[in-house]
Structures are given as structure tokens and as C-alpha cells.
N, C-alpha and C positions, 0 to 999 in steps of 0.2 A: 547539177550541183545545189540549186535552190531547194530541192526537195529534202535534202539532208540537213538543211539549216535547223528546222524544228527539232530534229532527233538530236543534233549536236547540243542545242540549248537545254533539252531535257537531261541529257547526260551530264552536262556541266553543273545543273541544278542539283541532281542527285549526288554528284561527287562533293559539292559543297556541304550538303546536308550530312553526308557520311563523315566528312572531315570535322564538321562541327560536333557531331556525336562523339567521335573518337576523342576530340579535344576535351569535351566535357567529362568523359569517362576518366581521362588521364588526370583530371583535377580532383578526383575522388580522394578524400582523406586517407593517408596510408594507414591509420589506426583503425579505419572502418571494419575491415575483415577480422583483424586480430581481437577488436572489442566484442564483436558479435560472437565469435568462437569462444572467447574466454567466458562470457556471461552465460552462454548456452550450456557449456560444460559444467559451470558452477550451479545453474539452475537444475540441471539434470541430477547432479550429486545431491542437492537439497531434496528433490522430490524422492530420490531413491532412499535416503536417509529417513525422511518423515514417513514414507510408505511402509518401510521396513519396521519402523517403530510402531506404527498403527496395527500392522498384522501381528507383531509379536505380542502386543497387549491384548489383542483379540484372542490369540491362542491361549495365553496365560488365563484370561478371564473365563473362556469356555472350558478349560481343563479344570478350573476351580469349580465351575458350576457342574460339570459332569461328575466330579468326585462327590459333591454333595448330594446330587440327585441319585447316584449309584446306591447310596445307602437306603434310599426310599424305594427306588424303582430302577433296578439294573437294566431291564429291557428297554424301558423308556429312555434311559441315559445313552444306551448304544444307538437307538433310533434317531435320537435328536442330535447327538454330538459327533459320532464317528465320521460320517461322510463330511461334515462341515469342517472338521479339523484337518482332514485329508485335503479338502478344497483350499483352505487357507495356506497350508503348507505348499501347495502347488502355485498359488499366487505369489508367495515369497520367492520361489524359484524363478518365476517368470521375471522378477526384477533383474536377473543377471542376463537375460536374453535380449536379442535385438528385436524390435517390435516395429510393425508397420506404422506409417505416419497417421496421426489423427488431426482433427480439425481445430484451429484456433486462429482468429482474425489476424492478430499481429504476426504470428508465425507463418501464416499462409502468405501474407504480403512479403514478409522477409525472405521466405523460401523462393518465391517467384522473382524477387528482386536479384537474388544470387544466381538464378537460372538465367535471367536476362543478362547479367554481366558475363556469364559463361558463353552465351550465344553471341555476345558482342566481341568475341575474340580476346577475352581477358582471363582465359583459363589459366590458372596457376596452382601450384601446390597448396598455397594459403587459401585459395577460393575453394578448391576441393575439400580441404579439411573442414572449412567453415560450413559448407553445404552438408557434410556428414554429420557435423555436430548438431546442426539445426534439425535434420531429419531424425536423428536419434532422440532428440528432445521431443519432437512431435509424437513419436511413438511412446515415450515414457508418459507424456501428458494424456494420451488416449488410455494408457494402461492405468494411470492413477484414477481416471474417471470410472474405469471398470471396477477398481478396488473400492471406490467410494460408493458406487451402486450396490455392489455386493454387501458391503457393511450395512448399508441402509436396509437392504432386502432381508439380511440376516437378522437384523434387530427386530423388524416386524415379524418374522417368522418365529423368532424365540418368544416374542411376547405372546403369540397365539398358542404356541406349543406348550409353554410353561404356565398358561393360565390356570391350569387345573392343579398346579402345585403352589405352595406358599413358601415365602422366604427368599424369593429371587428378584424382588422389586428393586433393591439397591444394585444388584448385578446388571440388570437391564438398564438402569439409569447410567451406569458407567459406560456401558456400550453405546448408549444414546449420546453421551457427552463426547466419547472418542469420535464417533461418526460426525458430529457436528464440528468439532475442532479440527478434524482432519480436512473437511471441506473448506473451513475458513482459512487454514494454513495454505492450502493450494491456491486459493483466491489471492492471498497476501503474496505469494511467490510470484504469481502471474502479474499482479499489479507492479511489483518491483521490476520484473523482467521486461514488461512492456513500456517501461519508462526509458526513452531513448537516450543514449549518451550524446555528447557534444559532437562526436565524429559522425554519429548516425544522423543526426539532425542536418548537418552540412551535406552529407551524401545524399539524403532524400530530397533536399532542396535542389541539388544539381540535377538529380535524376528526373525529377518532376518537370524540368524544363524541356526534357526530350520527348517529342511526340511518339517516338518509337517505344519508349518505356511505358507511357501512359496507355498506349494501344495494347501492349503486351500484357499489362496487369489487368486491364478491363476484359481481355479475352480468356485469361487463365486463372482469375480469381475464383474463390469459393462461390460467390454469387453467380458468376458466369457459368460455372459447372452446374449449379442448381437449376438454372433455366436453360441449360444446353446452349450457351451463347458462344462456345469456343470456336464453332465453324462459321458462324455469321450472326452477329449479335443484333443485326437489324431485321432478322427474319421473324415476322409476326406470328409464325406458326409455333415458335418456341413458347409462346404465352397462352396457348390453348388450354383450356380447362381452369383458368383463373377467372374469378369473378370481377366484372368491371364495376365502376362506381355507380353507373345507371342500374345495373342489375341489383346491387345492394340496396339502393334507394327504392326500387320497386318492391323488393321483398319486405322492407320495413313498412312501406305504405299498405301492403296487403295484410300485415299483422296488426297495425295500430291505427290505420286510416291516414288520411291526409290532412286532417284539421291542424291548425296551428298550436292548439292546446295539447294534442297528443304529441306533436313534436317536441314541445317544450318540456313535457314530462319526461320523455326519453332523454333529452339533453341533461336535465337535472339528475336523473338516475345515473347516467354515464359519468358525469362529473363527480358525483358522490363515490361511485365505484373506482374511478381513477384516483381520487384523492386517498381512498382507503388502500388501494393497491400500492401507491407510492409510499404511504406511511409504513406498510409492512415491508416493502422492498428496502427502504432505508434502514429499518430496524434490523432486518435479517437479510443483508445483501448477498450472502453465499447460497441461499436456498433456491432450489430449482423448482420446488412445488410445495404445496401446503402440507404434504405428508412429511416433509423434512423439518417442520416446525419444532423447535426443541421444547421439551416440557420442564425447562429449568431456565434460570437467568444466566445467560452466557457472560463470560468475562471477556470483554472486548480486547484486553491487552495480552491475553494469553497467547495469541498467535503472533504477536510482535517479537522481534528479536531484541536483545539487550540494548543495542545501539539504536534501534528505532524507537525505544521508549526514553531516550535521553533527549532533553531539551536545553540546549545552550542558551545563555541569555546574559543580561547585564542590567544594571540600574545606576542612577546617579542622584545624590542628594546634596543640598548646599546648607551651609551653617554660617550665620553672621558672625563677624569679628566681636570679640569681647576682650576683656583685660588679660585673658590667658591665651587665646588663640587668634590668629588672623582669619579672615574670610576663607573658608575651606570648601572643597568639593570632594565628596566621598564617591570614588568611581569604583564600581564592583563588577566583577566577572563571576558568573555562576553557572552550574549545570544542575538540572533537575531530572529526576527519575520518575516517570509517571507510574504511580501504583495502580491506578485505574483511570477511567475516563473523567472522574471528577476530582481527583487529587493527585498531588505529587510531593515528593520531598527531595532535598538536595543540599549541596555545599557551595560555598563561594569564598572568593578572596577580595579584599577591598584595599584600595589605596587612597590615602587622604592627601590631596593636593592643596597646598597653601597659596592663596592668590593676593595676599597683602591686606591692608586695612581700609581701602577705598579706591576711588577712581584716580585719585592723585598719588596713591602710594601702592601701585600694583607691583608685587614681587612674588615670583613663584618659588616655592620651597616644598621639601618633603616633610610632611607633618604627621605621618603615621601610616600604619597598615592594620589590617584586621582579618579575622577568620569568622566565617558565618555557617550556621546550619538553619535550614528553614523548612516550612511545609505549608501547603495550602489545600483548601477544599472548597468546592463549589458550593455557594450558598443559594443562589438563584440567578438564572440566566447568565450574565457575564460578570457577576459579583461573587468574590471569593473571600473567605475568612483566611487570614495569615497569622502565623506564629513562627518565632525563631529565637535562637540564642546566638549571642555574638561576643567575641573577644576582640578588644580594640587596643592598640598601642598608640596612645595620644601624645607621645613625645616626638619632637622633630628629630630628624637625622640627616646626615650628609652622605654617609657611605652605607652600603648593604651589610658590611661587616658589623656594623652597630646593632643590627637586628638579632644577633646571636644571643644578646643579653635579655632575658625575659623580665625585665623590670619596666614598670610603668604601664602595665596592662590593666584595663578595666573590663567588666562585663556588662552585658545588656540583655534583658529578656523583653522580647517585643511581641506585641499582638495588635491586630487591626484588621482592616478591610481593604480589598483592592478591586479594581475594575479592569478587565481585559478587553482589548478591542483589536480588530484586524486592520493592519496597515496595508498589506498586499497579500498575494497568494501564499508567500513564504514567511513573511515577517508579521509578528504580533506585538502589540504594545500594551503597557499596563501602567496603572497609577495606583501607588499604595499609600495609605495613611496609617502609620503605626504609633503606638504608645510605648515608651520604654519604662517599664515598671522599676527598674533599678537605677534610673537616672538621679533620683533625689539623693542616693547614697554616694554618688560618684564625686570625686574630687580630682581635678577641677570639675566645675559644673558643666553639663552638656544639656542639649534641648531634650525635654520630655517627649515632644511630639515630632515625628519625622515624616517628611514627605518625600517619596521617591518616585522617580519616573524611569520606566525600564522598557525593555524589549525582550522577546524570545523568538527562537526559530522553529 
């Protein structure tokens, strides 16, 4: 009987671990699968729409170029454009078909997470649908990369083939722009898709507590497949052919010697190269190679959606009491639309809160409302020039119905300077110093200089 005791203990431990795993899986957020499926299908639709648009523009541009070249050289027009137009049409048809899955780090982890849930005995219709949507999305991503590569290759080919003809420079620039912005748009879509929702964050936090999940991901990830680790990731033979650190150091010493000065020169050159590379990478984040470098100044906001270009925010300013008004606080809510990386324009609403005439006479009241339009443009660094036009109703009221009467409104024309600063990853602050050019004409009198403290998201 004693010989079975260790076996019984092992079985009990395994049973407890299995129960703990099942318990953790049961606590996964109910919205996890539905959120993943919804955003995968939405992302797939966005890729389809943008890819179809890019190919349609390319067809239109090449047909236009073909008709112009036909008048000069009909044989050359056939040779250069006929096969290409057929190829582009085939690419457009490919958008409607199911495609094999392609590689993407976030999608790879997501797909294997869903596979793990299926193997853990949680197979449901919702899980099956989610896995299918993710797999289809992977295929569309791979296809979009093929389209992007084709457009880049076609751009280079047309540049070489049309070099002997004149009058096609602007057409080639349009194709170059389309290729660049298509790649930028795909990158933007991926960035939005890879941002996990609240349910995803909670689900991943629970799953990472499971040793079985971590082991499954380490064995089946893209990196594991690259080094053939799925069968046994501790096998040193899977790393054969890769250079070791010692081999690299020996190779460097053979080329430049082992003196300290030589090593210092190499370090300086590497640092300069790394700095230059990071500069180019931050300036053109969507490029895969130097061949993709645009020959024009890209518009960074072009790939942003309307809502991504909106910046909600607000500000507050105070005014001392005088013979006409109590101490007031102008509280404003606004929304700005980014025109480009340096400037924006927007509208806002303000509410004037009366606070009494001193610490001994605090009394809250409704002292007015206002409408605003504004714009700003980067001057240098974190400093911006600001301008705006405002209409303010400076008469107190008790009921909202009183605001229907458009009497007692005054206007302000403002200009000044502001400084923006970062509060945290999502919130930005700003301080504005403005001058009201119409203040001297206003009755009753208001402050010429206005100091506002604000924020934006």
C-alpha cells in the first residue's frame, strides 16, 4: 500500500492544478471573445476598403498614363501597361477570396491564445467564430503586404521604363504618394488594432498566471517556429548556425585589431549610425527599407481618421470683482481639429461662474455664457501662437430660458502665446496668455489681458 502513496499524492497535485486552471479560465471576461471578433472583422473591413481604394487609384493612374503614352508610342504603351493592368485587376479580385494566414506579432499571440482556450475544453460557437475572424484577418494582412510590395515594385519599374519619355514626372509622384500613404494607413490600422481593450487586458492578466498557457505560447509562437523550438525548446541543436558573442568579438578583432583605440572608434561609429537610424526611423516609421523613402514631404495627419484628429479639452480663467461683476471663473469646454502636426483649429463653449466679492461674501451665481472659435500654431518647441474670436453674454441669469434673448452680448478678438506640457501619457496641459484687442470698446469694462490654464486629451 505504501508504494502507491507517492502516486496518489502526484495525482492529487495534478488534479488541484487542473481545477485551478479551469477556475481561472471560467473567470475570463465574457466580453473578451466578442470584443476580439468585433474588432477583427472591423479591421478586416478597413483593410479591404483601403486596399481596394489604393488599387482603384493605381488602375486609374496607369490607364491615364497609358492613353497619353499611346499617342507617342503605342507599342511601348502596350508593353509597359497591359500586363500591369491585368495584374492589378487580379489583385482586386483577390480581396474577395479567403487567404492563408500571415505573420504579425500581436495576431500570432492572439491566435495561439484562442487555440489554447480551445484545447482547454472551452470550445464554443463564439470561440470558433472568433478564431475564424482572426485567421481571416491574418490572411488579409499578408495580402495587404503583397499589395504594398507590388505598388512599390511597380513604382520603381515605371520610373525606369518611362525614363526615356517626358511628361510623366507628376504621374510617378502620385503613385509614389499613394504607395507611401497606403503603407502608413496600414500601420495606423495595426496600431489601433493592437491596442487591447479592457476585457483583453483582464483576460491576458488571468491567462499569464497559468503555467500551461505560458508553456503553450513559448512552444507555438512565431519565434519558436523560427528556431524550431516546438518539439523541445531546450535542444541546443536548434541554434546551430547562429553566431555566438565570442565569434562576433573574434571577427571584429581580426578586422580592426584588439587595441583600445580601435574599439573606441568602432563604438563611436556604431553610436553615430544608431542615432542616425533612430532619427530616420522616427521620421518615417512605416518604411521597411531606404528604397521606400518618399521624395516628398509627407502629411502626417492624412492617414488619421476624423475622430483621431479631434482633441477635446478645456480651460479656466479668473477675473477679479469690480463695480459691475463679482469675482468670476470662466470655465470652458472645447474641441480642436488637428490640421497638421503643428496646428489646429476648433470651437468651444464657456460658462461664467460668479463666486461673490470676497472671502467674506462667497455666493455662487450664473453670470454668463460664451461661444468661442480658436486656432494655434507651433512657434518653437512647446510654445504656440494663439488667436481666436469670442462672443460672451456678460449678464447674469437664473434660468436657461433667459438665454433665448440675444441681448447683452459682447465680442472679443484675442491673440497671444501659449506653452504646452505633458502631464501623463494621455493628458496634456497648457498655459495661455492672451490680449483682447476689443476690450477697450466694451461696456461694462473687462480685462485686456487674460491668463488661462487648460488641458487637452
